[in-house]
N, C-alpha and C positions, 0 to 999 in steps of 0.2 A: 345109513349110506356108507359105503366103503370109500377108501382113498381114491381108487380108480374112477369110481362114479363121480366123485367130486371134481377130480381133474378134468374129466370129460365135460362136465357141466360148465366149468369155468372156461375151458377152451372154446366150447360152442358159443358162449356169451361173448367172449373176446372177438371171435370171428364174426359173429352176428353184428356187433357194434362197429367193427372195423378198427380195432385197437392194434397198432403195429409198432409202437415205440414206448419208451419210458419217458416220464412217469405215466403210468396207466391213468387215463382220463376218467376218473370215477364219476364226475358230474355228468359226463356224456352217457355213461352206463346207467346212472340213476335216472336221467331224463328218458332214456330209451325204455326203461322199465316202469316209468310213471311214478318214480319215487322222488318226493320232494325232500331236499336236505335243508334242515333248519339248524342253526347254531344258537345255543342257549347256555346260560349259566346253569350248571348241574352240580350236584355234590361231587367232590373230588374223586370219590370212589366209584362214580358212575361215568363211564366214557360216553355212553349214548344209549338210545333205545329206538325200537321200531314199532310203530303202530300201523297195522295193516289190516285191510279187509279184502278178502278174496275178490278178484275182478273189479277192484276199485283202486283209487290212488292210495299210496302208502306215504308215510312221513317218517323219515329217519332224523331223530333229534340228536345232535352231536355236541359234546361238551366243548364250548368255545374257549375254555380256560386251559385245555390240554395242549401240549405241543402239536404242531402240524402233522408230524409223522404218525403220532398216535391217533389224531383225528382221521387221517387217511385209512389207517387200519380199521378203525371203528366203522367208517363208512363202508368199507369192503365187507366187514363182518355183518353189518346190517343188510347189505345187499345179499349176502349169503343166506341169512335167515329168510329173506323174501323169496329167493329162488328155490331154496331147499325145503323150506317149511311152510310157506304161505302158498306158493304156486305148485307145490309138489302134488302130483296126481295120487301118489301113494297115501297122502295125508288128506285127501279131499274131504272125507266125511268129518274130519276134525275142524277144518278151516272154512267150510262153506257157511257164508253169511254170518260169520262171527268175527269179532275183533280180537286181536292178540297183541300183546306188548312183549317184546323181547328186550331185556336190559343187558347191555354190556357193562359188566362190573367186575369185581375181584373174582367171582366164581367163573365168569367166562374166560378171564385171563388164565386161570388155573386149568381150564378145560375139564371141569368136574362132570358136567352133564353132557350127554351125547349130542344134543342139539347145539350146545356151545362148542364142543370139539369140532363138529361138522362146520359150523360157521367160521371158526378160526382157521380150519383147513381151507375152506373156500376163500377166505380173505387172503391167506398166504398165496394160494394159487392164482388168485385174481390180480394181486399186486405184483407178483413175481412169476409170471408164466415161464415154464422151463425154457421154451425156445427163445424167449426174449432175454432171459438171464444168460443163456449160453452166448447169444449174439453180443450182449454187453460185455461179457468177459473177454471175448475175442476182440471186440472193437477197442477196448481199453488195454489189451495185452496184459491182463491180470491173471496169469496162469498159476501163480503161487497161492493167491488168496490168503496172504499173511495179514498180520495185524495192521500193516501199513496200507494194504489194498482195500480193506473193508470199508473205511470211510469214503473212499473214492467211488466204489461201486454202490454203496448205500445212497450216496447223494444223487448219483445218476438215476437210480431206480425210484428214489423218493420214499424210502422206508428207513426205519431205524437200523442200526448195525445189529442189534439183537435179533430183530425179525429176519434180517437178511441171513444172519448166522444160522438160525433154525432152518430156514428154507434151503440154504446151501447144503447143510448136513442131510436134510431129507432127500436132496437130489444126489447124494453120494459124494459130495466134494469134501476134501479135507480143508478145514479153515482154522485160522488163528495160529498157525505155526510159522515162526520166522526161520 
Protein backbone atom coordinates (compact mmCIF):
# COMPACT_ATOMS: atom_id res chain seq x y z
CA UNK A 1 0.00 0.00 0.00
CA UNK A 2 1.45 3.39 -0.91
CA UNK A 3 1.60 6.59 1.13
CA UNK A 4 -1.40 8.19 -0.59
CA UNK A 5 -3.60 5.14 0.00
CA UNK A 6 -2.63 5.12 3.67
CA UNK A 7 -3.37 8.86 3.99
CA UNK A 8 -6.79 8.34 2.38
CA UNK A 9 -7.57 5.39 4.68
CA UNK A 10 -6.72 7.37 7.80
CA UNK A 11 -8.61 10.45 6.68
CA UNK A 12 -11.70 8.36 5.91
CA UNK A 13 -11.51 6.74 9.36
CA UNK A 14 -11.07 10.11 11.09
CA UNK A 15 -14.09 11.52 9.25
CA UNK A 16 -16.16 8.36 9.84
CA UNK A 17 -15.55 8.53 13.61
CA UNK A 18 -15.92 12.33 13.77
CA UNK A 19 -12.45 13.25 15.02
CA UNK A 20 -11.93 17.00 14.70
CA UNK A 21 -9.37 18.00 17.33
CA UNK A 22 -6.24 16.95 19.19
CA UNK A 23 -5.38 14.74 20.84
CA UNK A 24 -6.97 12.20 18.51
CA UNK A 25 -9.32 10.01 20.56
CA UNK A 26 -7.86 6.57 19.89
CA UNK A 27 -10.20 4.84 22.33
CA UNK A 28 -13.18 6.18 20.37
CA UNK A 29 -11.66 4.92 17.13
CA UNK A 30 -10.85 1.51 18.64
CA UNK A 31 -14.39 1.21 20.00
CA UNK A 32 -15.80 2.13 16.58
CA UNK A 33 -13.73 -0.66 15.01
CA UNK A 34 -14.60 -3.15 17.77
CA UNK A 35 -11.00 -3.31 18.99
CA UNK A 36 -10.58 -3.85 22.72
CA UNK A 37 -7.53 -2.13 24.21
CA UNK A 38 -5.83 -3.98 27.05
CA UNK A 39 -2.84 -2.66 29.00
CA UNK A 40 -0.47 -5.32 30.31
CA UNK A 41 3.10 -5.91 31.46
CA UNK A 42 5.10 -6.83 28.36
CA UNK A 43 8.81 -7.22 27.77
CA UNK A 44 10.41 -3.81 27.39
CA UNK A 45 11.24 -4.45 23.72
CA UNK A 46 7.56 -5.17 22.92
CA UNK A 47 5.35 -2.09 22.70
CA UNK A 48 2.20 -4.08 21.97
CA UNK A 49 0.48 -6.54 19.70
CA UNK A 50 -2.80 -7.14 17.94
CA UNK A 51 -4.74 -10.37 17.93
CA UNK A 52 -7.51 -10.22 15.37
CA UNK A 53 -9.87 -12.45 13.52
CA UNK A 54 -11.61 -11.19 10.40
CA UNK A 55 -15.20 -10.09 11.08
CA UNK A 56 -14.71 -10.54 14.81
CA UNK A 57 -13.56 -8.50 17.77
CA UNK A 58 -9.86 -7.68 17.92
CA UNK A 59 -7.68 -7.11 20.97
CA UNK A 60 -4.77 -4.68 21.04
CA UNK A 61 -2.46 -5.40 23.97
CA UNK A 62 -0.37 -2.37 24.92
CA UNK A 63 2.70 -2.30 27.17
CA UNK A 64 1.51 -0.46 30.29
CA UNK A 65 5.11 0.18 31.35
CA UNK A 66 5.88 2.41 28.37
CA UNK A 67 5.38 6.20 28.38
CA UNK A 68 1.89 7.42 27.42
CA UNK A 69 2.98 8.94 24.08
CA UNK A 70 4.56 5.64 23.07
CA UNK A 71 1.41 3.79 24.13
CA UNK A 72 -0.67 6.12 21.95
CA UNK A 73 1.58 5.50 18.94
CA UNK A 74 1.36 1.76 19.57
CA UNK A 75 -2.45 1.87 19.75
CA UNK A 76 -2.53 3.81 16.46
CA UNK A 77 -0.04 1.32 14.96
CA UNK A 78 -2.24 -1.64 15.95
CA UNK A 79 -5.32 0.13 14.55
CA UNK A 80 -3.29 0.47 11.35
CA UNK A 81 -2.65 -3.27 11.24
CA UNK A 82 -6.36 -3.88 11.79
CA UNK A 83 -7.50 -1.51 9.03
CA UNK A 84 -4.75 -2.28 6.51
CA UNK A 85 -3.99 -5.93 7.09
CA UNK A 86 -6.95 -7.59 8.78
CA UNK A 87 -9.83 -5.79 7.09
CA UNK A 88 -8.08 -5.24 3.77
CA UNK A 89 -10.04 -6.69 0.90
CA UNK A 90 -6.77 -7.16 -0.97
CA UNK A 91 -5.64 -9.55 1.73
CA UNK A 92 -8.98 -11.30 2.21
CA UNK A 93 -7.77 -14.76 1.27
CA UNK A 94 -4.95 -14.49 3.80
CA UNK A 95 -7.07 -13.30 6.70
CA UNK A 96 -10.36 -15.14 6.28
CA UNK A 97 -11.19 -17.17 9.39
CA UNK A 98 -7.63 -17.08 10.64
CA UNK A 99 -6.09 -15.45 13.69
CA UNK A 100 -3.02 -13.26 13.28
CA UNK A 101 -0.82 -11.58 15.81
CA UNK A 102 1.14 -8.45 14.92
CA UNK A 103 3.79 -7.42 17.42
CA UNK A 104 5.06 -3.86 17.73
CA UNK A 105 8.69 -4.30 18.69
CA UNK A 106 12.17 -3.12 17.70
CA UNK A 107 11.63 -4.31 14.10
CA UNK A 108 8.41 -2.33 13.73
CA UNK A 109 10.12 0.77 15.08
CA UNK A 110 12.83 0.36 12.47
CA UNK A 111 10.21 -0.18 9.77
CA UNK A 112 12.02 -3.17 8.29
CA UNK A 113 8.97 -5.07 7.08
CA UNK A 114 6.40 -3.67 4.64
CA UNK A 115 3.43 -4.29 6.94
CA UNK A 116 5.29 -2.59 9.79
CA UNK A 117 6.18 0.40 7.59
CA UNK A 118 2.54 0.66 6.56
CA UNK A 119 1.28 0.43 10.17
CA UNK A 120 3.81 3.09 11.25
CA UNK A 121 2.71 5.39 8.42
CA UNK A 122 -0.94 4.78 9.33
CA UNK A 123 -0.22 5.57 12.99
CA UNK A 124 1.56 8.80 12.09
CA UNK A 125 -1.28 9.89 9.82
CA UNK A 126 -3.93 8.89 12.36
CA UNK A 127 -2.31 10.69 15.29
CA UNK A 128 -1.30 13.72 13.25
CA UNK A 129 -3.66 14.26 10.32
CA UNK A 130 -2.30 16.99 8.07
CA UNK A 131 -5.34 19.28 8.29
CA UNK A 132 -5.34 19.16 12.11
CA UNK A 133 -1.57 19.71 12.28
CA UNK A 134 -1.90 22.80 10.09
CA UNK A 135 -4.78 24.08 12.23
CA UNK A 136 -2.78 23.54 15.45
CA UNK A 137 0.26 25.35 14.02
CA UNK A 138 -1.94 28.29 13.07
CA UNK A 139 -3.82 28.30 16.40
CA UNK A 140 -0.56 28.33 18.38
CA UNK A 141 1.17 30.76 15.97
CA UNK A 142 4.10 28.37 15.61
CA UNK A 143 5.30 29.26 12.15
CA UNK A 144 9.03 28.79 12.79
CA UNK A 145 8.76 25.28 14.29
CA UNK A 146 12.10 25.70 16.01
CA UNK A 147 13.33 23.66 18.95
CA UNK A 148 11.32 25.84 21.36
CA UNK A 149 8.07 25.27 19.46
CA UNK A 150 8.27 21.49 19.18
CA UNK A 151 7.43 20.68 22.84
CA UNK A 152 4.41 22.99 22.72
CA UNK A 153 3.02 21.44 19.55
CA UNK A 154 3.85 17.87 20.62
CA UNK A 155 2.00 18.37 23.91
CA UNK A 156 -1.08 19.74 22.15
CA UNK A 157 -1.14 16.87 19.67
CA UNK A 158 -0.38 14.19 22.28
CA UNK A 159 2.71 12.69 20.64
CA UNK A 160 6.44 12.61 21.26
CA UNK A 161 8.62 15.35 19.81
CA UNK A 162 10.43 12.70 17.76
CA UNK A 163 7.21 11.40 16.17
CA UNK A 164 6.09 14.98 15.53
CA UNK A 165 9.42 15.85 13.93
CA UNK A 166 9.18 12.91 11.52
CA UNK A 167 5.58 13.79 10.64
CA UNK A 168 6.33 17.47 10.07
CA UNK A 169 9.26 16.60 7.81
CA UNK A 170 7.04 14.22 5.83
CA UNK A 171 4.59 17.11 5.40
CA UNK A 172 7.37 19.34 4.05
CA UNK A 173 7.98 21.54 7.11
CA UNK A 174 11.46 22.67 8.14
CA UNK A 175 11.87 21.76 11.81
CA UNK A 176 14.39 22.20 14.58
CA UNK A 177 16.11 25.33 13.30
CA UNK A 178 16.41 28.24 15.69
